[in-house]
Backbone as a ProteinNet text record, in pm:
[ID]
protein_1_A
[PRIMARY]
XXXXXXXXXXXXXXXXXXXXXXXXXXXXXXXXXXXXXXXXXXXXXXXXXXXXXXXXXXXXXXXXXXXXXXXXXXXXXXXXXXXXXXXXXXXXXXXXXXXXXXXXXXXXXXXXXXXXXXXXXXXXXXXXXXXXXXXXXXXXXXXXXXXXXXXXXXXXXXXXXXXXXXXXXXXXXXXXXXXXXXXXXXXXXXXXXXXXXXXXXXXXXXXXXXXXXXXXXXXXXXXXXXXXXXXXXXXXXXXXXXXXXXXXXXXXXXXXXXXXXXXXXXXXXXXXXXXXXXXX
[TERTIARY]
77.6	17.7	115.6	211.1	276.3	313.6	307.2	332.9	167.5	101.7	-64	-25.3	11.5	36.3	93	214	303.9	225	208.3	74.3	20.4	-51.5	-152	-107.2	-3.9	17	96.3	165.7	219.3	98.9	-21.6	-131.6	-163.9	-146.1	-177.3	-127.9	-46.6	112.7	56.4	4.3	-29.7	-118.9	-264.6	-368.6	-357.8	-315.1	-252.7	-208.6	-134.6	-47.3	-191.7	-132.5	-215.6	-293.1	-355.3	-414.3	-409	-326.5	-281.6	-242.1	-348.2	-415.7	-337	-261	-181.7	-173.7	-114.9	-174	-177.9	-297.6	-371.7	-203.3	-302.3	-246.4	-344.8	-268.7	-378.3	-342.9	-490.1	-438.4	-561.1	-576.6	-690.7	-800.6	-914.8	-1050	-1070.7	-1024.1	-1025.8	-861.3	-826.8	-736.7	-775.8	-746.9	-779	-648.4	-624	-495.1	-531.4	-446.3	-426.2	-272.7	-261.8	-174.1	-186.5	-103.5	-77.7	-27.5	-102.4	-43.3	-18.9	77.7	144.1	129.5	-21.2	-42.6	-16.5	2.2	42.9	-16.9	-146.9	-181.1	-273.4	-298.4	-388.1	-495.7	-580.4	-711.9	-836.3	-782.7	-843.2	-765.3	-841.4	-762.8	-780.2	-637.6	-620.7	-559.1	-561.7	-529.9	-416.9	-357.6	-202.1	-182.3	-278.6	-207.9	-235.3	-146	-130.4	-173.2	-231.6	-270.9	-154.1	-122.5	-66	-117.9	-132.2	-186.3	-134.6	-112.1	-64.2	-240	-250.3	-402.3	-374.8	-449.8	-471.3	-555	-513.7	-553.5	-616.4	-729.4	-766.8	-716.1	-732	-710.7	-753.1	-849.2	-924.3	-915.5	-883.5	-878.7	-988.2	-1071.5	-1174.2	-1208.1	-1163.1	-1152.3	-1294	-1341.8	-1480.9	-1499.5	-1558.1	-1626.7	-1632.2	-1730.2	-1781.1	-1753.1	-1738.2	-1669.6	-1535.3	-1455.3	-1331	-1284.1	-1229.6	-1163.9	-991.2	-957.8	-804.6	-751.9	-635.6	-561.8	-583.8	-627.1	-654.8	-787.3	-842.8	-995.9	-1081	-1242.2	-1342.4	-1385.6	-1396.4	-1412.4	-1564.6	-1637	-1787.4	-1799.1	-1754.5	-1773.9	-1921.4	-1959.7	-2063.7	-2052.1	-1954.6	-1979.9	-1788.5	-1776.5	-1645.8	-1678.6	-1563.1	-1603.7	-1466.9	-1379.7	-1290.1	-1202.7	-1179.3	-1063.8	-1130.8	-1318.3	-1324	-1401.7	-1425.7	-1530.3	-1540.6	-1658.3	-1714.2	-1684.5	-1706.5	-1708.4	-1708.9	-1690.5	-1779.7	-1617	-1652.3	-1538.5	-1555.9	-1482.8	-1518.2	-1389.1	-1468.8	-1323.5	-1348.2	-1320.1	-1391.4	-1244.8	-1289.2	-1245.3	-1252.4	-1161.7	-1168.3	-1216.8	-1270.9	-1330.7	-1215.3	-1258.2	-1219.5	-1263.9	-1197.3	-1237.5	-1185.5	-1275.3	-1214.4	-1135	-1148.7	-1059.8	-920	-903.2	-765.9	-692.2	-793.1	-753.3	-796.6	-657.7	-643.3	-752.4	-829.5	-870.2	-1044.2	-1041.7	-1136.1	-1234.8	-1114.6	-1180.9	-1321.2	-1432.2	-1536.1	-1644.4	-1617.6	-1691.2	-1725.1	-1848.9	-1857.5	-1765.7	-1743.3	-1663.5	-1697	-1584.5	-1661.6	-1619.3	-1762.2	-1823.1	-1737.1	-1639.6	-1609.8	-1705.6	-1623.2	-1758.9	-1694.1	-1814.8	-1803.4	-1854	-1763.7	-1821.7	-1822.3	-1916.1	-1949.4	-2015.5	-2003.7	-2028	-1965.6	-1983.1	-1949.3	-1837.9	-1733.2	-1572.8	-1624.2	-1569.6	-1564.1	-1411.1	-1334.7	-1227.7	-1159.2	-1066.3	-1041.7	-892.7	-876.4	-724.5	-677.6	-556.8	-453.4	-379	-295.4	-179.6	-170.9	-89	-80	62	164.6	279.2	235.9	296.2	262.4	289.4	345.2	315.8	248.2	106.2	94.1	128.4	250.6	326	323.7	303.2	292.9	207.6	120.1	-66.7	-34.5	-146.7	-159	-302.9	-358.5	-537.8	-567	-679.1	-769.9	-894.3	-914.5	-1021.6	-1089.4	-1253.4	-1319.3	-1420.2	-1367	-1470.2	-1567.3	-1702.3	-1827.3	-1840.6	-1820.7	-1901.9	-1988.1	-2090	-2212.2	-2120.7	-2128.9	-2092.4	-2149.4	-2143.7	-2246.4	-2121.4	-2154.4	-2093.6	-2190.1	-2106	-2197.1	-2092.6	-2155.5	-2103.6	-2176.8	-2271.8	-2318.8	-2415.7	-2492.9	-2620.6	-2711.3	-2620.9	-2682.4	-2637.4	-2687.7	-2650.2	-2703.8	-2551.8	-2601.9	-2543.8	-2627.9	-2567.2	-2479	-2352.5	-2278.3	-2205.6	-2269.5	-2270.1	-2190.5	-2143.2	-2105	-1892.9	-1814.1	-1710.3	-1685.7	-1587.1	-1537.5	-1381.5	-1341.7	-1210.4	-1127.5	-1128.5	-1024.7	-907.7	-859.7	-720.8	-630.3	-529.6	-465.8	-372.7	-344.6	-281.2	-200.3	-78	6.5	97.2	109.1	116.3	254.6	377.3	430.3	447.4	455.5	448.7	586.4	613.6	768	884.9	869.4	1015.6	1120.9	1201.9	1347.6	1312.1	1186.9	1210.8	1186.2	1251.6	1254.8	1120.1	986.6	883.1	822.5	848.2	793.5	748.4	595.1	491.9	520.5	506.5	530.7	367.2	303.7	192	223.8	154.5	160.4	-9.7	-86.2	-176	-173.2	-219.1	-227.6	-365.1	-417.4	-585.1	-565.7	-705.2	-770.2	-907.8	-953	-1073	-1144.3	-1282.9	-1386.3	-1492.5	-1556.4	-1606.5	-1784	-1889.7	-1991.1	-1971.4	-2100.3	-2077.8	-2115.1	-2206.3	-2237.4	-2114.7	-2042.2	-1905.8	-1807.8	-1796.8	-1675.7	-1764.9	-1901	-1940.7	-1900.3	-1954.2	-1959	-1804.1	-1675.6	-1549.9	-1500.6	-1583.5	-1463.8	-1533.8	-1719.3	-1758.9	-1772.9	-1777.2	-1822.8	-1909.5	-1981.9	-2162.8	-2128	-2223.7	-2234	-2237.9	-2272.1	-2266.4	-2080.3	-1988.1	-1874.3	-1768.7	-1846.2	-1738.7	-1621.3	-1475.8	-1394	-1335.4	-1292.6	-1183.8	-1049.3	-1020	-947.5	-1038.6	-1161.9	-1186.3	-1334.2	-1306.6	-1418.8	-1533.6	-1686.7	-1765.2	-1696.6	-1759.9	-1698.9	-1782.1	-1833.3	-1944.7	-1867.2	-1797.9	-1768.1	-1844.8	-1783.7	-1869.6	-1799.9	-1884.7	-1831.5	-1712.6	-1690.8	-1582.2	-1415.5	-1313.3	-1182.6	-1136.4	-1129.3	-1067.9	-918	-883.4	-739.3	-674.9	-546.5	-490.5	-381	-391.8	-351.1	-272.5	-154.4	-112.8	-46.3	-4.9	3.1	103.1	218.5	312.9	290.6	292.5	278.1	382.8	441.5	549	449.9	459.5	411.7	502.2	492.4	527	515.9	467.9	373.3	507.6	503.2	594.1	502.3	545.2	458.1	398.4	418.8	304.8	236.9	336.2	293	320.9	292.8	242.2	316.1	404.7	433	410.2	345.4	377.4	377.2	364.5	376.6	348.9	280.7	225.9	292.8	251.4	290.9	221.9	164.3	32.2	102.3	86.2	99.1	3	-75.2	-203.6	-162	-224.9	-208.7	-329.3	-392.5	-508.4	-481.9	-357.5	-356	-511.9	-526.9	-622.8	-765	-804.6	-919.3	-1030.2	-1145.3	-1230.4	-1212	-1238.4	-1244.6	-1116.5	-1012.7	-880.4	-856.4	-965.9	-986.9	-1039.7	-1102.4	-1163.3	-1046.1	-1137.6	-987.5	-1006.7	-1001.7	-1024.9	-927.8	-841.7	-778.7	-612.6	-551.2	-434.9	-309.6	-288.2	-180.1	-239.7	-160.2	-235.3	-190	-19.3	34.1	108	60.6	112.9	141.5	256.2	261.8	177.9	139.6	31.7	113.5	197.6	286.2	208.4	204.6	183	252	249.2	303.5	233.7	233.8	166.4	225.9	174.5	194.6	127.8	89.8	-22.8	32.9	3.8	22.1	-106.4	-80.6	-213.5	-221	-355.7	-386.6	-463.2	-512.4	-606.2	-620.1	-682.1	-707.6	-774.3	-852.2	-966.1	-854.7	-953.9	-902.8	-928.8	-1011.6	-1035.3	-996.9	-919.7	-872.4	-893.9	-898.4	-942.3	-809.8	-830	-767	-749	-643.4	-643.5	-516.5	-566.3	-441.6	-334.4	-375.2	-290.6	-400.2	-303.3	-361.9	-320.8
-143.3	-21.9	164.8	115.2	251.5	322.2	252.9	262.6	329.3	289	400.9	506.6	529.4	659.3	707.8	724.4	774.5	831.5	780.9	779.9	901	864.8	966.7	1100.6	1106.7	1240.3	1342	1244.6	1337.3	1380.6	1319.3	1364.9	1461.7	1486.6	1581.6	1723.3	1686.2	1766.7	1881.5	1770.3	1852.5	1911.1	1907.8	1995	2118.5	2144.9	2341.6	2352.1	2242	2312.4	2384.2	2425.1	2524.3	2432.1	2426.4	2368.3	2416	2318.9	2467.1	2336.1	2434.8	2311.2	2336.6	2234.1	2200.9	2291.9	2307.8	2349.1	2208.4	2204.7	2108.9	2013.3	1921.6	1868.4	1814.6	1790.2	1734.8	1616.8	1539.5	1394.3	1314.5	1199.6	1123.2	1115.4	1155.8	1140.7	988.9	906.9	743.5	674.1	565.1	504.5	317.3	264.6	142.7	61	-100.9	-173	-279.5	-359.3	-526.4	-545.5	-653	-692.8	-823.1	-834.6	-941.5	-893.9	-976.6	-946.1	-1107	-1120.7	-1199.7	-1195.7	-1235.2	-1204.5	-1306.4	-1286	-1415.8	-1397	-1431.2	-1383.5	-1503.8	-1522.5	-1563.6	-1588.3	-1749.7	-1775.6	-1694.6	-1658.4	-1536	-1511.9	-1405.9	-1318.1	-1385.9	-1460.1	-1551.2	-1637.3	-1738.7	-1839.8	-1848.1	-1961.3	-2019.5	-2044.6	-2086	-2141.3	-1999	-1996.3	-1892	-1940	-1859.9	-1909	-1831.5	-1863.2	-1771.2	-1734.9	-1633.1	-1663.6	-1565	-1595.4	-1511.2	-1494.3	-1328.2	-1368.7	-1206.8	-1232.4	-1151.8	-1043.6	-882.3	-790	-681.9	-627.6	-533.7	-401.4	-327	-166	-64.2	0.1	81.3	210.8	375.7	444.6	552	635.9	713.8	861	935.5	1092.8	1179.8	1102.9	1248.8	1320.6	1401.2	1474.3	1456.6	1348.4	1260.3	1127.8	1092	908.7	884.3	855.2	894.1	693.5	671.3	521.9	527.3	476.4	441.8	318.2	230.7	144.5	102.3	226.6	239	185.6	277.8	221.2	328.7	277.4	326.5	432.7	559.5	694.6	757.5	770.6	846.9	938.6	1060.7	1159.6	1218.1	1228.3	1239.6	1405.3	1475.6	1617.9	1638.9	1768	1839.3	1965.9	1988.5	2112.9	2168.2	2221.2	2268.1	2131.9	2109.9	2020.6	1838.5	1879.1	1763.7	1698.4	1606.6	1551.7	1386.3	1334	1195.3	1162.6	1035.1	920.5	810	723.4	598.1	518	404.2	267.4	148.5	72.1	-81.1	-158.5	-260.9	-349.5	-491.6	-649.4	-747.6	-859.9	-949.5	-1098.1	-1173.3	-1276.1	-1371	-1491.1	-1567.2	-1705.6	-1798.4	-1905.5	-1966.1	-2094.5	-2198.6	-2333.9	-2385.3	-2476.5	-2519.7	-2638.6	-2695.1	-2843	-2786	-2622.5	-2579.6	-2546.3	-2549.5	-2514.2	-2600.1	-2606.7	-2753.7	-2719.5	-2576.6	-2508.2	-2512.2	-2488.9	-2506.8	-2700.8	-2761.2	-2888.9	-2900.3	-2931.7	-3045.9	-2899	-2757.4	-2650.4	-2599.6	-2530	-2478.9	-2357	-2360.7	-2243.8	-2108.5	-2055.5	-1896.4	-1815.6	-1744.2	-1697.4	-1570.9	-1503.5	-1381.6	-1280.5	-1172.3	-1089.8	-934.1	-900.4	-755.6	-624.5	-516.6	-418.2	-325.1	-264.5	-75.7	-12.9	122.2	234.3	385.8	460.3	599.6	593.8	686.4	717.2	895.8	938.2	1037.3	1045.9	1156.3	1180	1327.1	1349.9	1459	1515.8	1612.6	1648.7	1709.4	1658.5	1724.3	1811.3	1759.3	1815.4	1821.9	1960.2	1906.9	2000.6	1945.3	1995.3	2142.5	2198.9	2365.1	2275.7	2171.8	2122.6	2000.8	1989.5	1888.3	1762.8	1679.9	1597.9	1515.4	1543.8	1492.7	1558.1	1449.9	1479.3	1373.1	1400.8	1367.5	1367.6	1218.9	1246.6	1159.7	1180.3	1051.5	1013.8	883.9	801.1	755.3	785.6	688.6	613.8	468.4	457.3	343	345.8	263.6	187	80.6	0.7	-139.3	-177.4	-283.6	-419.6	-553	-657.4	-746.6	-855.2	-933.2	-999.8	-1119.7	-1244.1	-1302.2	-1350.4	-1417.5	-1504.8	-1591	-1693.5	-1685.3	-1574.1	-1501.5	-1609.8	-1718.3	-1783.1	-1754.9	-1689	-1654.8	-1521.1	-1473.3	-1318.2	-1298.1	-1288.5	-1282.2	-1157.6	-1091.4	-934.7	-1066.4	-1003.5	-1087	-958.6	-828.3	-760	-630.1	-536.3	-432.8	-399	-304.8	-285.4	-135.8	-93.2	43.5	43.4	149.9	112.4	252.2	323.5	437.1	480.5	513	482	639.3	647.9	760.2	721.2	822.9	775.9	888.6	815.5	910.6	924.2	1020.6	992.8	1052.9	1043.9	1110.6	1062.3	1197.9	1121.1	1219.8	1123.4	1136.8	1181.6	1055.2	1106.5	1115.7	1201.6	1269	1279.3	1316.2	1346.7	1247.7	1101.5	988	904.6	955.4	884.4	852.8	727.7	640	724.4	662.6	717.7	590.8	635.8	582.5	622	496.2	519.9	413.3	463.3	418.7	447.7	352.9	284.2	269	317.4	236.1	283.4	207.6	192.8	90.9	114.3	24.8	-68.3	-142.3	-225.4	-251	-245.7	-233.2	-296.9	-436.1	-494.8	-558	-567.8	-610.3	-767	-839.1	-945.6	-1005	-1010.5	-1086.3	-1070.7	-966.9	-954.7	-1087.3	-1079.5	-1167.9	-1339.3	-1298.7	-1456.5	-1524.9	-1479.2	-1520.3	-1636.6	-1566.3	-1569.5	-1665.3	-1645.6	-1745.3	-1810.3	-1771.7	-1864.7	-2038.9	-2130.1	-2255.4	-2323.8	-2365.9	-2406.3	-2546.6	-2569.1	-2696.9	-2823.1	-2839.3	-2960.4	-2938.9	-2851.9	-2871.6	-2884.8	-2931.3	-2928.3	-3065.7	-3060.9	-3155.1	-3119.2	-3262.8	-3300.2	-3156.4	-3125.9	-2997.2	-2858	-2818.7	-2754.7	-2707.4	-2668	-2602.5	-2510.9	-2532.5	-2443.4	-2310.8	-2227.7	-2075	-1950.9	-1859.8	-1767.4	-1624.9	-1547	-1428.5	-1301.3	-1198.8	-1109.9	-977.5	-882.6	-741.6	-661.7	-582.5	-509	-504.7	-436.9	-482.5	-589.4	-508.8	-621.7	-637.7	-593.9	-588.5	-466.6	-480.1	-355.5	-374.5	-263.6	-291.6	-228.6	-240.5	-141.5	-175.2	-91.1	-134.3	7	-108.5	-32.7	-33.2	85.5	79.5	99.1	96	180.6	123.2	267.9	226	359.7	293.7	395	375.8	505	504.7	529.7	490	473.4	526.5	589.2	622.4	486.3	394.9	337.8	159.5	147.4	71.5	143.6	20.4	93.6	-47.5	-58.1	-119.2	-95	-171.1	-123	-283.7	-251.2	-361.4	-306.6	-378.3	-401	-458.9	-435.7	-532.5	-506.3	-575.8	-557.9	-650.5	-548.8	-659.7	-571.7	-709	-729.3	-826	-738.3	-774.4	-799.6	-933.1	-963.2	-970	-941.2	-954.2	-825.1	-889.7	-799.2	-812	-874.4	-862.8	-935.3	-888.8	-978	-1099.7	-1173	-1290	-1358.9	-1331.6	-1390.5	-1487.1	-1568.5	-1706.4	-1807.9	-1745.4	-1862.7	-1965.3	-2108.4	-2205.8	-2175.9	-2121.8	-2055.4	-1977.6	-1934.9	-1791.4	-1889.2	-1919.6	-1959.9	-1896.7	-1779.9	-1676.1	-1563.1	-1498.5	-1346.9	-1255.3	-1247.4	-1159.4	-1216.4	-1167.9	-1239.2	-1083	-1130.4	-996.4	-1062.6	-998.1	-1036.2	-926.2	-988.2	-923.3	-937.8	-835.1	-857.4	-745.4	-817.9	-734.7	-740	-606.5	-622.5	-525.5	-561	-449.5	-463.4	-307.2	-329.2	-237.2	-249.1	-178.1	-101.8	16.5	91.5	33.6	-5.8	-11.7	73.2	192.9	273.6	374.8	507.7	627.9	697.9	766.4	891.2	984.4	1068.6	1164.6	1320.8	1305	1411.4	1417.8	1538.3	1548.8	1643.6	1572	1690.8	1708.3	1804.8	1870.4	1749.3	1733.3	1639.5	1687.1	1717.8	1742.9	1655.6	1516.1	1383.5	1248.5	1147.2	1009.5	927.9
3.9	-24.5	-29.1	55	19.7	-82.8	-190	-369.1	-399.2	-327.1	-354.4	-310	-143.1	-83.1	-167.5	-224.4	-298.8	-363.1	-485.9	-586.1	-571.8	-463.9	-453.1	-392.8	-294.2	-278	-364.1	-467.9	-624	-660.4	-654.7	-698.8	-646.6	-515.8	-436.2	-472.5	-503.4	-468.1	-632.8	-756.1	-879.9	-903.7	-800.6	-775.1	-841.1	-763.8	-774.9	-937.9	-1024.6	-1101.4	-1217.5	-1308.6	-1419.2	-1555.9	-1561.2	-1678.9	-1815.5	-1928.1	-2020.5	-2161.3	-2297.9	-2346.8	-2537	-2549.1	-2657.3	-2761	-2879.6	-3013.1	-3055.5	-3131.7	-3185.5	-3319.8	-3330.4	-3473	-3569.1	-3684.2	-3774.9	-3853.2	-3791.4	-3788.1	-3890.2	-3976.9	-4046.3	-3947.9	-4005.7	-3876.7	-3876.3	-3958.2	-3896.3	-3967.5	-3939.2	-3962.8	-3952.7	-4031.4	-4025.3	-4050.7	-3984.3	-3999.8	-3921.8	-3944.8	-3848.1	-3824.6	-3746.2	-3696.8	-3599.4	-3493	-3407.9	-3270.5	-3167	-3012.7	-2998.6	-2907.9	-2803.2	-2655.6	-2580.1	-2448.1	-2378.9	-2229.5	-2101.5	-1990.4	-1966	-1861.6	-1825.4	-1632.2	-1563.7	-1621.1	-1628.4	-1664	-1593.2	-1456.2	-1436.8	-1257.2	-1235.9	-1145.2	-972.1	-979.6	-849.6	-877.3	-1046.3	-1085.4	-1066	-1019	-1076.2	-1192.8	-1294.3	-1410.6	-1526.2	-1602.2	-1699.2	-1826.6	-1956.3	-2094.2	-2145	-2262.9	-2339.4	-2478.6	-2554.5	-2696.1	-2783.7	-2917.8	-3003.1	-3085.9	-3102.8	-3158.2	-3273.5	-3368	-3454.1	-3411.4	-3455.7	-3435.4	-3466.5	-3441.4	-3549.6	-3541.1	-3633.5	-3549.1	-3643	-3533.8	-3589.1	-3491.4	-3539.3	-3460.5	-3541.5	-3461.7	-3497.7	-3387.6	-3449.9	-3399.9	-3415.4	-3361.8	-3351.6	-3262.7	-3275.7	-3167.4	-3023.9	-3029.7	-2898.1	-2892.7	-2999.3	-3013	-3049.8	-2974.9	-3004.8	-2971.9	-3076.4	-3089.5	-3069.7	-2982.6	-3055.2	-3008.6	-2972.1	-2935.3	-2797.8	-2695.1	-2557.1	-2508.8	-2551	-2491.4	-2628.7	-2591.1	-2690.8	-2563.5	-2598.5	-2552.8	-2642.5	-2503.7	-2589.4	-2497.3	-2493.2	-2428.8	-2359.8	-2273.3	-2186.6	-2212.5	-2110.9	-2098.5	-2054.1	-2080.8	-2051.2	-2007.9	-1877.7	-1831.7	-1732.3	-1792.9	-1721.6	-1736.9	-1637.7	-1565.1	-1565.4	-1575.1	-1546.7	-1690.1	-1642	-1831.9	-1731.6	-1819.6	-1783.4	-1920.1	-1911.4	-2065.2	-2025.6	-2116.5	-2126.5	-2080.6	-2005.1	-1964.6	-1974.1	-2056.8	-2103.5	-2063.3	-2043.9	-2001	-2031.5	-1944.9	-1965.9	-1894.6	-1929.4	-1905.5	-2011.6	-2012.4	-2128.2	-2043.9	-2147.7	-2069.1	-2032.6	-1916.4	-1872.9	-1853.1	-1908.2	-1897.7	-1723	-1697.3	-1560	-1553.1	-1663	-1674	-1678.5	-1690	-1704.9	-1553.2	-1494.4	-1338.3	-1220.3	-1146.3	-1041.9	-955.3	-899	-835.8	-875.7	-971.7	-1026.4	-1086.5	-1130.5	-1193.7	-1131.6	-1244.9	-1192.2	-1168.3	-1169.9	-1183.7	-1287.1	-1293.6	-1418.8	-1487.1	-1639.4	-1699.8	-1672.9	-1640.8	-1658.9	-1796	-1813.7	-1931.4	-1963.6	-2059.7	-2099.5	-2012.2	-2006.5	-1895.7	-2021.2	-1979.1	-2059.3	-1979.5	-1974	-1842.4	-1927.3	-1873.6	-1954.5	-1846.6	-1851.7	-1771.2	-1751	-1669.4	-1663	-1577.4	-1673.1	-1595.4	-1572.1	-1430.8	-1403.2	-1366.1	-1502.7	-1508	-1483.8	-1351.6	-1309.8	-1374.5	-1448	-1502.5	-1368.3	-1352	-1246.6	-1321.3	-1398.7	-1437.9	-1575.3	-1643.8	-1770.9	-1830.7	-1842.2	-1894.5	-2021.7	-2032.6	-2132	-2276.2	-2283.2	-2439.4	-2439.4	-2325.6	-2300.2	-2357.9	-2341.8	-2333.9	-2231.4	-2130.8	-1973.7	-1949.4	-1879.4	-1800	-1724.3	-1610.1	-1490.9	-1442.4	-1453.9	-1433.1	-1322	-1282.1	-1193.3	-1264.3	-1275.8	-1335.6	-1248.2	-1232.5	-1164.8	-1248.9	-1307.2	-1366.9	-1292.1	-1336.6	-1244.8	-1356.2	-1294.4	-1491	-1404.8	-1494.2	-1436.6	-1529.5	-1508	-1588.8	-1634	-1727	-1804.7	-1841	-1791.2	-1876.8	-1982.2	-2077.9	-2160.9	-2258.6	-2338	-2408.5	-2556.2	-2549.3	-2718.5	-2681.4	-2614.2	-2599	-2485.5	-2392.9	-2280.1	-2229.1	-2121.7	-2096.4	-1936.7	-1852.6	-1693.9	-1662.1	-1579.2	-1535.6	-1395.8	-1351.3	-1267.1	-1159.4	-1132.7	-1063.7	-1130.9	-1027.8	-1053.2	-1001.8	-1048	-1056.6	-998	-921.9	-938.9	-911.6	-1012.3	-1020.8	-1039.4	-898	-897.3	-966.7	-1040.2	-1103.4	-1090.3	-1099.1	-1147.2	-1247.2	-1351.7	-1503	-1480.3	-1520.3	-1520.3	-1696.8	-1807	-1926.6	-1952.6	-2046.9	-2097.5	-2270.9	-2360.5	-2508.2	-2540.9	-2632.5	-2716.6	-2598.2	-2574.3	-2431.1	-2544.1	-2434.4	-2513.9	-2657.1	-2731.3	-2885.8	-2984.7	-2911.6	-2941.2	-2997.8	-2964.3	-3078.9	-2972.8	-2856	-2746.9	-2651.6	-2610.7	-2505.8	-2386.9	-2268.8	-2151	-2099.5	-2038.9	-1947.8	-1847	-1741.5	-1595.2	-1524.9	-1510	-1467.2	-1323.3	-1191.9	-1080.7	-1015.4	-950	-857.5	-778.8	-720.5	-664	-686.1	-677.6	-752.9	-606.7	-642.4	-533.9	-627.2	-562.7	-652	-533.9	-608	-498.6	-456.1	-429.8	-361.7	-481.9	-617.1	-675.4	-805	-834.9	-883.5	-852.8	-693	-635.3	-624.7	-624.8	-648.2	-757	-868.5	-974.5	-972.5	-959.8	-1000.3	-871.1	-747.6	-657.3	-525.5	-570.3	-506.5	-490.5	-328.7	-407.2	-393.1	-437.7	-405.5	-333.4	-232.1	-193	-282.7	-399.2	-449.8	-578	-526.3	-586.8	-483.8	-367.5	-241.1	-264.6	-245.4	-229.9	-125.8	-146.4	23.9	32	-115.4	-94.3	-149.1	-149.4	-169.3	-107.6	20.7	94.8	35.4	121.1	76	52.3	-30.2	0.3	-57.1	40.5	-22.9	7.5	-113.5	-109.3	-94.3	5.8	29.8	-66.3	-61.4	-126.8	-102.8	-228	-102	-174.9	-143	-187.5	-237.2	-382.9	-452.6	-521.4	-466	-516.2	-591.6	-567.3	-680.2	-798.4	-906.9	-1007.7	-1035.1	-1146.1	-1153	-1289.9	-1414.5	-1581.5	-1608.8	-1631.1	-1749.7	-1890.5	-1970	-2130.6	-2204.7	-2291.2	-2404.1	-2558.2	-2598.9	-2777.2	-2830.1	-2961.5	-3049.1	-3169.9	-3266.4	-3331.5	-3501.3	-3589.3	-3710.3	-3797.1	-3906	-4064.2	-4068.8	-4101.4	-4133.3	-4030.7	-3943.4	-3830	-3706.4	-3580.9	-3464	-3408.1	-3269.7	-3176.8	-3012	-2972.6	-2826.1	-2736.6	-2578.7	-2496.4	-2345.5	-2219.4	-2137.8	-2036	-1881	-1791.1	-1693.5	-1644	-1537.9	-1443.3	-1279.3	-1155.5	-1110.7	-1098.5	-989.3	-829.8	-776.7	-606	-555.1	-470	-420	-281.5	-206.7	-52.7	-4.2	83.5	156.1	66.1	-37.6	-110.2	-13.1	-6.8	59.7	35	-89.4	-128.3	-117	-46.5	-96.1	-8.8	95.1	150.7	60.7	-48.1	-101.6	-177.9	-195.1	-214.1	-394.2	-438	-583	-606.1	-500.7	-509.6	-451	-572.5	-528.2	-604	-625.4	-626.9	-622.7	-522.5	-474.2	-556.7	-617.2	-693.6	-815.1	-928.5	-1050.8	-1152.6	-1241.3	-1356.4	-1512.9	-1566.3	-1681.7	-1781	-1897.9	-2009.4	-2132.4	-2212.8	-2374.1	-2455.4	-2584.7	-2690.3	-2849.3	-2883.6	-3010.7	-3113	-3255.7	-3388.1	-3429.6	-3519.5	-3601.3	-3714	-3823.8	-3946.7	-4018.4	-4020.1	-4071.5	-4261.7	-4269.4	-4419.6	-4479.9	-4437.9	-4519.3	-4398.3	-4476	-4364	-4470.5	-4325.3	-4442.9	-4497.5	-4596.7	-4659.5	-4593.4	-4480.4	-4401.7	-4309.5	-4261.9	-4133.1	-4054.4	-3919.3	-3838.7	-3665.6	-3629.3	-3530.5	-3386.4	-3355.7	-3234.2	-3116.7	-2987.9	-2917.3	-2913.5	-2927.8	-2911.6	-2890.6	-2928.7	-2904	-2837.9
[MASK]
++++++++++++++++++++++++++++++++++++++++++++++++++++++++++++++++++++++++++++++++++++++++++++++++++++++++++++++++++++++++++++++++++++++++++++++++++++++++++++++++++++++++++++++++++++++++++++++++++++++++++++++++++++++++++++++++++++++++++++++++++++++++++++++++++++++++++++++++++++++++

């Protein structure tokens, strides 16, 4: 928790810094392309088992006045005023086959989840050229689990984050992003992943009912660079479940772990229409 405290103190120190608008650039309104990504991550949060994937990656950027889509997120602007704006936050999780997990073996598979909801964002600091920014984001998302044949609401998730970005580091074109924050989820969300119903009890897997509340801490470090015709990027995420309300579930077999990924995409086409943007 000391790392979280240091980041929070740094954020409070920056609140009084001036907010300066950067000079806009002209870029295509949309771009399309394709590439691939290599990712290694646990089959669910708290699992000891990891899966590695080599996946095709579609590449689409849209720079609209309200809706903006880039490599990091889909952004639907709800309102903006001075330092504060609200947009749409999305996230999710991959499916998990219970046969791939010793702890979950014999239990139902986990469907992929989709999260969506509003995010209230406060801009704490901009450098004069807007290449260095520091924000706080507070997304609140509802969560739906689905195998595309059935849909089930499985709870809510609140994930306040501190976000630090440095663009064009030392003039070499590389961009650095650091995101860190706490996660809180309701009882239904934790139950979906960590409950053990009586019919699934074994000698090594006692019954368990999760409560809502603190769900752990995440930090993400990302680097990327845009070349004239392609883009490269990678990330590393540290996940810490220590102190989470569900940490005593027999389905939690790893409290701390890293997730890593790397991607390359190539631009195939773009619009002739150019629009003003401050950054991507």
